[in-house]
C-alpha positions as CSV (number, residue, x, y, z in Angstrom):
1,M,33.3,-12.3,11.5
2,H,34.6,-8.9,12.7
3,G,34.7,-7.6,9.1
4,F,31.2,-8.7,8.4
5,D,29.9,-7.0,11.6
6,D,31.6,-3.7,10.4
7,L,29.9,-4.0,7.0
8,L,26.6,-4.7,8.6
9,R,26.9,-1.7,10.9
10,D,27.9,0.5,8.0
11,A,24.8,-0.7,6.0
12,L,22.5,0.0,8.9
13,V,24.0,3.5,9.5
14,L,23.6,4.3,5.8
15,T,20.0,3.1,5.8
16,A,19.2,5.3,8.7
17,L,21.1,8.2,7.1
18,L,19.1,7.9,3.9
19,T,15.6,7.2,5.4
20,L,15.4,9.3,8.5
21,P,15.3,12.8,6.9
22,V,12.7,11.6,4.4
23,L,10.5,10.0,7.1
24,L,10.8,13.0,9.5
25,T,9.9,15.4,6.7
26,A,6.9,13.4,5.6
27,T,5.8,13.2,9.3
28,A,6.1,16.9,9.8
29,V,4.2,17.6,6.5
30,G,1.5,15.1,7.5
31,A,1.1,16.6,10.9
32,T,0.8,20.1,9.5
33,V,-1.8,19.0,7.0
34,A,-3.7,17.2,9.7
35,V,-3.8,20.4,11.8
36,V,-5.0,22.5,8.9
37,Q,-7.6,19.9,8.1
38,A,-8.8,19.8,11.7
39,A,-9.0,23.6,11.8
40,T,-10.9,23.9,8.5
41,Q,-12.9,20.7,8.9
42,V,-12.1,19.6,5.3
43,Q,-11.5,15.9,5.3
44,E,-10.4,15.2,1.8
45,Q,-8.0,12.2,1.4
46,T,-6.0,13.7,-1.5
47,L,-5.1,16.6,0.7
48,T,-3.2,14.3,3.1
49,L,-1.4,12.3,0.4
50,L,-0.5,15.0,-2.2
51,P,1.7,17.3,0.0
52,K,3.6,14.3,1.5
53,L,4.1,12.8,-2.0
54,L,5.4,16.1,-3.4
55,T,7.7,16.7,-0.4
56,V,9.2,13.2,-0.5
57,G,9.6,13.4,-4.3
58,A,11.4,16.7,-4.0
59,L,13.7,15.3,-1.3
60,I,14.6,12.4,-3.5
61,V,15.2,14.6,-6.5
62,L,17.4,17.0,-4.4
63,F,19.4,14.4,-2.4
64,G,19.1,11.3,-4.6
65,R,22.5,11.7,-6.1
66,F,24.1,12.0,-2.7
67,G,22.4,8.9,-1.5
68,L,23.4,6.9,-4.5
69,G,27.0,8.0,-4.1
70,L,26.9,6.7,-0.5
71,C,25.4,3.4,-1.6
72,A,28.1,3.1,-4.3
73,Q,30.8,3.7,-1.7
74,L,29.4,1.0,0.5
75,L,29.2,-1.4,-2.5
76,Y,32.8,-0.7,-3.4
77,E,33.8,-1.4,0.2
78,V,31.9,-4.6,0.3
79,V,33.4,-5.9,-2.9
80,A,36.9,-4.9,-1.7
81,R,36.4,-6.8,1.6
82,I,35.1,-10.1,0.0
83,P,38.5,-11.8,0.1
84,Q,38.9,-10.9,3.7
85,L,35.4,-12.2,4.5
86,V,35.9,-15.5,2.7
87,R,39.2,-16.2,4.5
88,G,37.6,-15.5,7.8
C-alpha cells in the first residue's frame, strides 16, 4: 500500500499545483471587480463574470500545455507502477 499512498499524494499535489494559481487569480480579479463596482455603484452581473472568465481562459491557454505535461508524467508513473501495486 505504500506505493499507492505515494501515487495518491502525487495526484493531490498535482491537483493543487494546477488549480491553486487559477483559483487565486480568479479570486483576485473578482475582488478587484467588486471593489470597482462598489465604488461606481454599477451592479451589472456580466461585469463580474466576464473578467474572471477571460482571466481564467488566458491562464489555461498560457499554462495548459505545462499542466497537461504534468498530468502525462503522472499517468506514465501510474502505468509503470501497476505491477508493483498489484503484487502488493
